[in-house]
C-alpha angles and dihedrals in degrees: 000000000000118000117258114247122224118240113248112276096017118120128196113254092250091059092042090054091054092046088055088051087064089066092052094045091048090054094044094047107033095168094058125094128232091259092051092051091046089055090049095050102029110026090179096046131237095312130222103279125132089258097045094104092048089046093054091045093053091045091053089047091054091046093051090046090059092049 
């Protein structure tokens, strides 16, 4: 059975939860940059999955929203 593809711009719930965590961390640590918070939440980065670019975009959007 072929794997089901994700629609463009749709993140799995696990990635969406982490992206929302960027909002919380940006509010809790206002002096830290996006890169510092990324290292705090995702020590291995965003990965190389098909949704990695959308994941990073959503995380940055949440980070900017908190600022």
